C-alpha positions in Angstrom: 5.0 -32.8 -53.4 3.0 -35.9 -54.2 0.7 -34.8 -57.0 -2.4 -37.1 -55.7 -2.9 -35.0 -53.1 -5.0 -31.8 -53.3 -3.6 -28.7 -51.7 -6.3 -27.9 -49.5 -5.8 -31.5 -48.0 -2.0 -30.7 -47.2 -2.9 -27.3 -45.9 -5.4 -28.9 -43.7 -2.5 -31.5 -42.4 0.0 -28.7 -41.7 -2.4 -27.0 -39.8 -2.3 -30.0 -37.5 1.1 -29.7 -36.8 3.1 -28.0 -33.8 5.3 -25.0 -34.4 8.8 -26.8 -34.7 7.5 -29.4 -36.9 5.8 -26.8 -39.4 9.4 -24.7 -39.5 11.0 -28.7 -40.1 8.9 -28.8 -43.0 9.7 -25.4 -44.5 13.5 -26.7 -44.4 13.2 -30.0 -46.0 10.7 -29.3 -49.1 10.9 -26.5 -51.2 7.5 -27.4 -52.1 6.4 -27.5 -48.4 8.2 -24.3 -48.0 6.2 -22.4 -50.8 3.0 -23.9 -49.9 3.3 -22.5 -46.3 4.5 -19.3 -47.2 1.4 -18.9 -49.9 -1.3 -20.0 -47.7 -3.3 -17.5 -45.6 -4.5 -20.3 -43.4 -1.1 -21.9 -42.7 0.6 -18.3 -42.2 -2.5 -17.9 -39.7 -1.5 -21.1 -38.0 2.0 -20.4 -37.7 1.1 -16.9 -35.7 -1.2 -18.4 -33.6 1.3 -21.0 -32.4 4.2 -18.3 -32.0 1.9 -16.4 -29.7 0.6 -19.2 -27.7 -3.2 -18.6 -29.0 -5.9 -21.0 -30.5 -8.4 -19.9 -33.4 -11.8 -18.4 -31.8 -15.5 -19.4 -32.9 -16.3 -19.4 -36.8 -19.0 -16.8 -38.1 -17.9 -13.8 -36.5 -18.8 -10.7 -39.0 -15.8 -9.0 -39.2 -13.4 -12.1 -39.5 -14.8 -14.4 -41.8 -11.8 -15.3 -43.4 -8.1 -16.6 -42.2 -6.6 -13.6 -43.9 -8.5 -11.2 -41.7 -8.0 -12.9 -38.8 -4.3 -13.4 -39.8 -3.9 -9.4 -40.2 -6.0 -8.7 -36.7 -3.3 -11.0 -35.0 -0.1 -9.6 -36.8 -1.3 -6.2 -35.8 -2.2 -6.8 -32.3 1.3 -8.5 -31.7 3.3 -5.4 -33.5 1.7 -3.2 -31.0 2.5 -5.6 -27.9 6.2 -5.9 -29.4 6.7 -2.4 -29.3 4.6 -1.1 -26.4 2.9 1.2 -29.0 -1.0 1.6 -28.3 -3.5 1.8 -31.0 -6.0 3.5 -29.0 -5.7 5.5 -25.2 -8.7 6.0 -23.0 -8.9 8.0 -19.4 -11.3 6.3 -17.1 -12.1 9.1 -14.6 -12.8 8.2 -11.3 -12.6 4.3 -11.7 -9.3 3.9 -9.6 -11.5 4.7 -6.4 -12.4 1.9 -4.3 -11.1 -1.1 -2.1 -11.7 -4.0 -4.6 -11.2 -4.4 -8.4 -10.9 -7.1 -10.6 -9.6 -7.3 -14.5 -11.1 -10.4 -16.7 -12.2 -11.1 -20.0 -11.9 -7.1 -21.5 -14.3 -6.0 -18.3 -12.7 -3.8 -15.5 -14.4 -3.9 -12.3 -14.3 -1.9 -9.1 -16.2 -2.9 -5.7 -16.8 -0.7 -3.1 -17.7 -1.9 0.7 -20.2 -0.8 2.9 -17.5 1.6 4.8 -16.4 3.2 1.6 -17.4 6.7 0.7 -21.2 6.2 -0.8 -21.6 2.7 0.2 -21.5 -0.8 -1.0 -21.6 -0.8 -4.9 -20.1 -2.4 -7.9 -19.5 -0.9 -11.7 -18.3 -2.8 -14.8 -16.7 -1.5 -17.5 -16.1 -2.7 -20.6 -12.7 -1.8 -22.1 -12.1 -0.7 -25.5 -11.0 -3.2 -28.2 -9.6 -2.4 -31.7 -9.8 -6.3 -32.3 -13.2 -6.4 -31.9 -14.5 -2.7 -32.6 -15.8 -2.3 -28.9 -16.2 1.3 -27.1 -16.1 1.4 -23.4 -19.7 1.3 -21.8 -20.7 0.6 -18.0 -23.0 -1.5 -15.7 -23.6 -0.2 -12.2 -25.1 -2.3 -9.3 -25.9 -1.1 -5.8 -28.7 -3.3 -4.7 -27.9 -6.2 -2.3 -24.3 -5.5 -1.7 -24.2 -4.3 1.7 -21.9 -6.8 3.3 -19.6 -7.5 0.1 -15.8 -8.4 1.4 -14.5 -9.4 -2.0 -15.5 -10.4 -5.3 -14.6 -12.3 -8.7 -15.9 -12.8 -12.3 -16.3 -14.3 -15.6 -17.5 -12.3 -18.5 -17.6 -15.2 -20.6 -20.3 -17.0 -18.4 -22.0 -13.6 -17.3 -21.0 -14.6 -13.6 -20.6 -12.7 -10.8 -19.5 -13.9 -7.6 -18.9 -12.1 -4.1 -18.4 -13.1 -0.5 -20.3 -11.6 2.3 -19.9 -12.2 6.2 -23.1 -12.0 8.0 -23.8 -12.4 11.7 -26.7 -13.8 13.2 -27.9 -13.3 17.0 -26.2 -16.1 19.3 -23.7 -17.2 16.9 -20.1 -15.7 17.7 -18.7 -17.6 14.8 -17.7 -16.3 11.0 -20.5 -17.3 8.7 -19.7 -16.5 5.1 -21.9 -16.4 2.3 -20.7 -16.8 -1.5 -23.4 -15.4 -3.9 -23.7 -16.4 -7.5 -25.3 -13.9 -9.6 -25.1 -12.6 -12.9 -22.8 -9.4 -14.2 -25.5 -7.7 -16.3 -28.7 -7.9 -13.9 -27.3 -8.7 -10.2 -29.9 -11.4 -10.1 -29.3 -15.4 -9.4 -27.4 -16.7 -12.0 -29.7 -19.0 -14.6 -27.5 -21.9 -14.2 -27.1 -21.8 -10.7 -29.5 -24.1 -8.5 -28.5 -21.9 -5.7 -28.0 -18.4 -5.1 -25.4 -18.7 -2.3 -22.8 -20.8 -0.9 -22.3 -21.4 2.5 -18.9 -21.3 4.7 -18.4 -21.3 8.5 -15.6 -20.2 10.7 -14.9 -19.9 14.5 -14.9 -16.1 14.1 -11.7 -15.9 16.0 -9.6 -13.6 13.9 -8.6 -10.2 13.5 -8.0 -10.1 9.7 -9.8 -12.3 6.6 -8.9 -12.4 3.1 -10.3 -14.2 -0.1 -9.0 -15.8 -3.3 -11.2 -16.9 -6.0 -10.5 -18.6 -9.4 -13.5 -19.8 -11.7 -13.1 -22.4 -14.0 -16.3 -23.7 -16.2 -18.8 -24.7 -13.4 -15.9 -25.0 -10.6 -15.4 -22.5 -8.0 -12.3 -22.5 -5.8 -12.1 -20.0 -3.0 -9.0 -19.9 -0.4 -10.0 -18.5 3.0 -7.4 -16.9 5.0 -7.6 -15.8 8.6 -5.1 -14.0 10.7 -5.2 -13.8 14.4 -2.7 -12.3 16.7 0.8 -13.9 15.5 -1.2 -17.1 13.7 -3.1 -17.6 10.6 -5.1 -20.2 9.1 -6.1 -20.9 5.8 -8.8 -23.3 3.9 -9.1 -23.9 0.7 -12.7 -25.0 -0.8 -14.1 -26.3 -3.9 -17.3 -25.8 -4.9 -19.8 -26.5 -8.4 -21.1 -23.3 -8.6 -23.9 -24.4 -10.6 -25.3 -27.5 -8.3 -24.2 -25.9 -5.2 -22.1 -29.2 -4.0 -19.1 -28.5 -2.3 -16.6 -30.7 -3.9 -13.1 -31.0 -1.6 -11.5 -29.0 0.9 -8.0 -28.4 2.1 -6.8 -27.1 5.3 -3.1 -25.7 5.8 -2.4 -26.6 9.3 1.3 -25.3 10.4 2.0 -24.5 6.8 -0.2 -21.6 5.4 -1.4 -22.0 2.0 -1.0 -18.4 1.1 -2.3 -18.7 -2.8 -3.2 -21.1 -5.6 -4.1 -21.5 -9.2 -5.2 -24.2 -11.4 -2.9 -25.4 -13.7 -5.3 -27.4 -15.8 -9.1 -28.1 -14.8 -8.0 -31.2 -12.9 -4.5 -29.9 -11.7 -4.3 -27.7 -8.7 -1.2 -25.9 -7.4 -0.6 -24.2 -4.2 1.8 -21.9 -2.3 2.7 -23.1 1.0 5.3 -22.0 4.0 5.3 -22.7 7.6 3.7 -20.4 9.8 4.8 -19.4 12.9 7.6 -18.9 12.9 7.7 -17.6 9.2 11.5 -17.5 9.5 13.1 -19.1 6.8 16.0 -20.7 8.5 13.9 -22.5 11.0 12.7 -26.0 10.5 12.4 -25.3 6.7 14.2 -22.7 4.6 12.4 -23.6 1.3 9.0 -22.3 0.5 7.2 -24.7 -1.8 4.6 -25.2 -4.6 2.4 -28.2 -4.0 0.5 -30.0 -7.0 -2.8 -31.9 -6.5 -4.6 -33.8 -8.9 -8.2 -33.5 -8.8 -9.7 -36.9 -9.0 -13.7 -37.1 -9.2 -15.1 -39.8 -6.9 -18.2 -41.9 -7.2 -20.5 -39.4 -5.4 -19.1 -36.7 -8.1 -17.3 -35.1 -5.2 -13.2 -34.4 -5.9 -10.3 -36.0 -3.9 -7.2 -34.0 -4.0 -4.4 -36.5 -4.8 -1.0 -35.5 -4.0 1.3 -35.3 -7.2 4.5 -33.3 -6.7 6.2 -30.6 -4.6 8.5 -27.9 -6.0 10.7 -26.3 -3.7 12.1 -23.0 -4.1 15.8 -22.0 -4.0 16.9 -22.8 -0.3 18.2 -19.7 1.6 21.8 -18.9 1.2 23.3 -18.8 4.9 26.5 -16.5 3.9 27.0 -12.6 3.7 25.1 -10.3 3.7 22.3 -12.6 5.4 24.3 -14.3 8.1 23.3 -12.0 10.8 19.9 -11.3 9.9 16.6 -13.2 10.1 14.9 -13.4 6.7 11.0 -13.6 7.0 8.4 -14.1 4.6 5.8 -11.5 4.1 3.9 -13.1 1.2 4.2 -15.9 -1.4 1.7 -15.7 -4.2 1.0 -17.3 -7.2 -0.4 -15.5 -10.4 -1.4 -16.8 -13.6 -4.5 -15.5 -15.9 -6.6 -16.2 -17.4 -8.4 -19.4 -16.0 -7.5 -22.8 -18.4 -10.8 -22.8 -20.2 -11.6 -21.5 -23.5 -14.5 -18.6 -23.3 -17.9 -19.7 -24.5 -18.6 -18.8 -28.1 -21.8 -17.2 -27.2 -20.0 -14.2 -25.0 -20.8 -11.0 -26.1 -16.8 -10.7 -25.9 -16.6 -13.4 -28.5 -12.7 -12.7 -30.1 -11.1 -14.2 -33.1 -8.5 -15.9 -31.2 -8.0 -16.6 -27.7 -5.0 -17.6 -25.3 -4.1 -21.5 -25.2 -4.3 -22.2 -21.9 -0.9 -24.5 -22.3 1.0 -21.3 -23.1 0.9 -19.4 -19.5 3.6 -18.1 -17.4 2.8 -18.7 -13.6 4.6 -15.9 -11.8 5.4 -17.2 -8.1 6.3 -13.9 -6.1 8.3 -14.2 -3.0 8.2 -11.1 -0.6 10.5 -11.1 2.5 11.8 -8.7 4.7 14.7 -8.8 7.5 15.0 -8.6 11.4 18.3 -7.3 12.3 18.7 -7.8 16.3 15.0 -8.2 16.7 13.8 -5.2 14.9 11.9 -5.3 11.3 14.0 -3.4 8.8 13.2 -1.8 5.7 15.3 -3.9 4.1 13.0 -6.0 1.9 12.8 -7.7 -1.3 10.6 -9.3 -4.0 11.6 -12.3 -5.9 9.3 -13.5 -8.7 9.7 -16.8 -10.4 8.8 -17.0 -13.6 7.5 -20.9 -14.5 6.4 -21.9 -17.9 3.2 -24.4 -18.0 5.5 -26.7 -19.5 8.0 -26.8 -16.7 5.1 -27.6 -14.2 3.7 -30.5 -16.4 7.2 -32.0 -17.0 8.2 -32.2 -13.3 5.0 -34.6 -12.8 6.7 -37.2 -14.3 10.1 -36.5 -12.2 11.4 -38.7 -9.1 11.7 -37.2 -5.7 15.1 -35.6 -4.8 17.1 -36.6 -2.2 16.1 -35.1 1.2 17.6 -32.0 1.9 19.6 -32.4 5.2 20.0 -28.8 7.0 23.4 -27.8 8.1 23.9 -28.5 11.8 23.6 -24.9 13.0 19.8 -25.1 11.7 19.2 -28.7 13.9 18.6 -27.2 16.9 18.7 -29.5 20.0 15.9 -28.6 22.5 17.5 -28.2 26.6 15.5 -28.4 29.5 16.8 -27.3 33.0 15.9 -29.8 35.8 15.8 -28.0 39.3 14.6 -30.2 41.9 11.3 -29.6 43.7 10.6 -26.9 41.1 8.2 -29.2 39.0 7.4 -32.0 41.2 9.1 -34.7 42.5 13.1 -34.8 42.0 14.5 -35.7 38.9 16.5 -38.9 38.8 20.3 -38.4 38.7 21.9 -38.2 35.0 25.4 -38.6 34.7 26.9 -36.1 32.1 30.1 -36.6 30.5 30.3 -33.0 29.4 31.1 -30.7 32.1 30.4 -27.9 30.0 26.7 -28.6 30.4 26.7 -28.5 34.2 25.9 -24.9 34.9 26.6 -22.9 37.8 24.5 -20.5 39.6 26.9 -17.7 39.3 26.7 -18.6 35.4 23.3 -17.2 35.8 22.3 -13.5 34.6 21.4 -12.7 37.9 23.1 -13.5 41.3 19.9 -14.5 43.6 16.0 -13.9 42.9 15.6 -10.5 44.4 14.0 -6.9 43.6 16.9 -6.6 41.2 16.0 -9.7 39.0 14.0 -7.9 36.4 16.6 -5.1 36.0 19.6 -7.4 35.9 17.5 -9.7 33.3 16.6 -6.8 30.9 20.3 -5.4 30.9 21.6 -8.9 29.9 19.5 -9.4 27.1 19.9 -5.5 26.1 23.4 -6.6 25.4 22.8 -10.1 23.8 22.1 -10.7 19.8 21.4 -13.9 18.2 23.2 -15.2 15.4 23.1 -18.4 13.9 25.0 -20.4 16.5 22.9 -19.2 19.4 23.2 -16.1 21.6 26.4 -14.0 22.0 27.1 -10.5 23.3 28.6 -7.7 21.3 31.6 -7.7 23.8 32.3 -11.2 25.3 31.2 -14.4 24.4 28.7 -16.1 26.6 28.0 -19.9 26.7 25.1 -20.3 24.7 23.6 -23.2 26.8 23.2 -20.6 29.5 20.1 -18.9 27.6 19.1 -22.0 25.8 17.6 -23.9 28.9 13.7 -23.4 29.0 14.1 -19.5 30.0 12.2 -17.1 28.2 13.6 -16.2 25.2 12.9 -13.3 22.6 10.5 -14.8 20.5 11.0 -15.0 16.3 8.0 -12.8 15.9 6.7 -12.3 12.4 6.9 -8.7 11.8 6.1 -6.5 9.0 8.4 -3.8 8.3 5.8 -1.1 8.6 4.8 -2.3 12.1 6.9 -1.6 15.2 8.6 -4.0 17.1 7.3 -5.9 19.7 7.6 -5.0 23.5 10.4 -7.8 24.2 10.9 -7.5 27.9 7.0 -6.7 28.5 6.6 -10.1 26.9 9.2 -12.1 28.9 8.2 -10.2 32.1 4.4 -11.7 31.3 5.8 -15.3 30.4 7.9 -15.2 34.0 4.3 -14.2 35.7 2.4 -16.9 33.9 5.1 -19.3 35.0 5.2 -18.3 38.6 1.6 -18.4 38.7 1.1 -21.9 37.6 4.0 -23.4 39.6 4.8 -21.2 42.7 6.8 -24.2 44.2 9.3 -23.0 41.7 10.1 -19.6 43.7 11.1 -21.6 47.0 13.1 -24.0 44.8 15.1 -21.5 43.0 16.1 -20.1 46.7 17.2 -23.2 47.8 18.8 -24.8 44.8 22.4 -26.0 44.6 24.6 -25.6 41.5 25.4 -29.3 41.6 21.7 -30.2 41.3 21.4 -28.2 38.0 21.7 -30.2 34.8 21.2 -30.0 31.2 18.9 -32.5 29.8 19.3 -32.9 25.9 16.1 -33.8 23.9 15.7 -35.2 20.6 15.3 -32.4 17.7 12.2 -32.0 16.1 12.0 -33.1 12.4 13.1 -30.9 10.1 11.5 -31.9 6.6 8.5 -34.2 6.0 7.7 -36.4 3.7 6.9 -36.7 0.6 10.1 -34.3 -0.1 9.4 -33.5 -3.5 11.9 -31.9 -5.8 14.6 -29.5 -5.2 15.1 -26.1 -7.1 18.1 -27.7 -9.2 16.1 -30.8 -10.3 13.3 -28.5 -11.7 13.8 -25.0 -11.8 16.9 -24.3 -12.8 16.6 -25.2 -16.7 12.9 -24.1 -16.7 12.2 -21.5 -14.7 14.0 -17.8 -14.1 14.4 -15.4 -11.2 13.4 -12.9 -13.4 12.9 -9.5 -11.4 14.0 -8.3 -8.0 13.2 -5.3 -6.1 11.3 -3.7 -3.4 7.7 -4.8 -3.2 6.2 -1.2 -4.3 4.2 -2.1 -7.1 2.3 -5.3 -7.9 3.2 -7.4 -11.1 0.2 -8.9 -13.2 0.6 -11.6 -15.7 -1.5 -12.7 -18.8 -0.6 -15.6 -20.8 3.2 -15.6 -21.6 3.4 -11.7 -20.5 4.4 -10.4 -17.2 4.0 -6.7 -16.5 5.1 -4.4 -13.5 6.4 -0.8 -12.8 9.7 0.2 -11.8 11.8 3.1 -10.4 15.6 3.1 -10.5 18.3 5.8 -9.9 18.8 5.5 -13.9 14.9 6.0 -14.3 13.4 8.2 -11.9 10.3 8.4 -13.8 8.1 5.4 -13.5 9.1 2.8 -16.0 6.9 0.0 -17.7 8.4 -3.4 -17.8 7.1 -5.9 -20.0 8.7 -9.6 -20.1 7.5 -11.2 -22.9 8.2 -15.1 -23.0 6.7 -16.1 -26.2 8.4 -17.7 -29.3 7.0 -15.1 -31.2 8.6 -12.3 -29.3 12.1 -14.1 -28.9 12.6 -14.9 -32.7 11.4 -11.6 -33.9 14.1 -10.4 -31.2 16.6 -12.8 -32.3 16.3 -11.8 -36.0 16.3 -8.0 -35.7 19.5 -8.2 -33.5 21.1 -10.3 -36.2 20.2 -7.7 -38.9 21.6 -5.0 -37.1 24.7 -6.7 -36.3 27.2 -4.6 -33.9 25.7 -1.2 -34.5 21.9 -1.7 -33.7 19.7 1.6 -35.3 18.5 3.9 -32.3 14.7 2.8 -31.7 12.2 4.9 -33.1 10.5 5.5 -29.7 12.4 7.6 -27.1 12.4 6.0 -23.6 11.9 2.6 -25.2 14.3 -0.4 -24.8 14.3 -4.1 -25.6 16.6 -7.0 -25.1 16.6 -10.9 -24.5 17.3 -11.8 -21.2 18.9 -15.4 -20.5 21.1 -15.9 -17.4 23.7 -13.5 -18.4 24.7 -11.8 -15.4 24.0 -12.8 -11.9 21.2 -10.6 -10.5 21.8 -9.3 -7.5 20.8 -9.8 -4.7 19.3 -13.1 -6.0 22.5 -14.9 -5.9 23.2 -13.6 -2.3 19.7 -14.6 -0.8 19.5 -18.0 -2.2 22.2 -20.8 -2.6 21.9 -20.8 -6.4 24.7 -20.0 -8.8 22.6 -18.7 -11.6 18.9 -17.3 -11.7 17.6 -19.5 -14.1 18.1 -20.4 -17.9 14.7 -19.3 -19.3 14.9 -16.6 -21.9 12.6 -14.1 -22.3 12.5 -10.5 -24.1 12.6 -7.5 -21.5 10.8 -4.4 -23.2 11.0 -1.3 -21.1 9.0 2.1 -21.7 9.6 5.4 -19.8 6.3 6.9 -18.6 5.3 10.5 -18.2 2.7 10.3 -15.5 3.0 9.1 -12.3 1.9 5.3 -12.1 1.2 3.3 -8.8 0.4 0.0 -10.5 -0.3 -1.6 -13.9 -2.6 -4.6 -15.0 -2.6 -6.2 -18.5 -5.3 -8.4 -20.2 -4.7 -9.7 -23.9 -5.7 -6.4 -25.2 -5.3 -3.8 -22.9 -2.7 -2.2 -20.6 -4.3 -0.2 -17.4 -2.1 2.3 -15.6 -3.5 3.0 -11.9 -3.1 6.7 -10.8 -4.3 8.7 -7.8 -6.6 10.5 -10.1 -7.6 8.2 -12.9 -7.0 5.2 -14.7 -5.0 5.3 -18.5 -5.9 2.7 -20.6 -3.7 1.5 -23.7 -5.5 -0.6 -26.1 -2.9 -2.3 -28.3 
């Protein structure tokens, strides 16, 4: 070690290095190695880097030295590593209500006006061993009558909620976004306006809101469902000035979710609807990245940056005779990419580094077999680290995907002289198979028996990837692909009843005849020789820009970590992902925590290496820990998607069997919340 440099300066330089550089210094120099091991400041920095954290504000009374912060961090991570809480608390009645939020160590439960007891909201600070806090509650009931959904940022004492207001003579949907404080339920002192406004046409049956707060920026996704159609609008405001900065409509593609990767990089999840059937038009749901570029008038422009496509749907067994539909596509990543304010009453000695986050993209699917929604549903969770998303921005677009022939359908229409205006000019068709004989139709003549025979024909028919067929004999698919009413690819939830197909077809025929009464006379006088099939150019299957296919961005830098029924919602915080699992081997609920941090991976590898081939039993019964990295094909992921592996991103999977029945789980940096039917159990780590 150079003698002309004081140790304090060397320590200061070492603290500026990243994790990999510090490990190199420990290997190349004994003096550096000794300095790193003996310095509490450098050891604390090593722990911060290993766990994806950054140092908190100075001057905290309980954490004046690096040694005290180092010990607090080691104790916290040891509790997470072993899933062994240092404090347990039960919150009675906190599970009720139709709205909830967990952020910054604060648990909030909201109640709409139709809920028992009326509209109200409670904010409960969770206990903290690190900060020495006990639970406490703030309760509000005034001016919340029309609350629909809410969000909060405890670091800014910020409480935001959406409400719908109706005015006389205004049939549209008028929404107000209220900007208030958590502590007083009054207009936030930094907000120039108490409310932000959004207008919709009001023609929908269901509405949903998704919020994210990032400093002065508020992003809201408005989702509206109407019959079999849906619409989504993403709006960005500066909640302090009240200025609307940007907006984006989904159009034919539904914006189902979003997240801020950085304060200037937005990621949305999108897919086509309707139909939501994956084999039609586009079988790859995607993540779309936009840069938020400030304009001269202080508004923001959403500049396209990249498209990340999820794996394409596999078209072989066991999916070949089924229709796979998207039930939902969401992105989860907490917290927002900002460091909390130093003046926050929840100030901590260390915070999450926003570059050390996992983005969990959840694709929920269900199947339609023979036009009936089945309970055969799967949830695929794609775990994507921050680094993978950032690196994708500099990659060139993949070659455009060319769908297999069976997915590029060619539209066909039937020309009947006199049915729709003047006779059509004759067109020579060299393919005799395309010339239809009237005897080939599913009825003999348009009489009273038409409806029954039409129904019987469709009762025997099923649809596969190649067109229509019957269970007994093959029928020329062009007989049924000629503009006649088709069984629609209706998007169905497994819990909904299937549609009345025949009633829909009868209604379509009735509407057709009402619009074109001349078709009835034309059908009576039609000659087989006058009927022809006219092929139309297929609609484009993909649009530009294409972006990156899964093999070019996700195979090396992401993982399909969990596959199972969508019975429990996963929750993400930093580099950890938590969910509740039930299997035949574990009938009781099992807490599953996936940890992608370097700390968890390195510590698990060292323990496994020290144990050798005969690892000792773990101290806690019902607890297990293992490293997962592309070891075995995970069914049914490799059946559902055209991929050879589930991803090469390593993580530590810890599982702990629970003694009580749990519906769902939520996590933050210090707590695990188990939601039951009667209460909430809180594990403080």
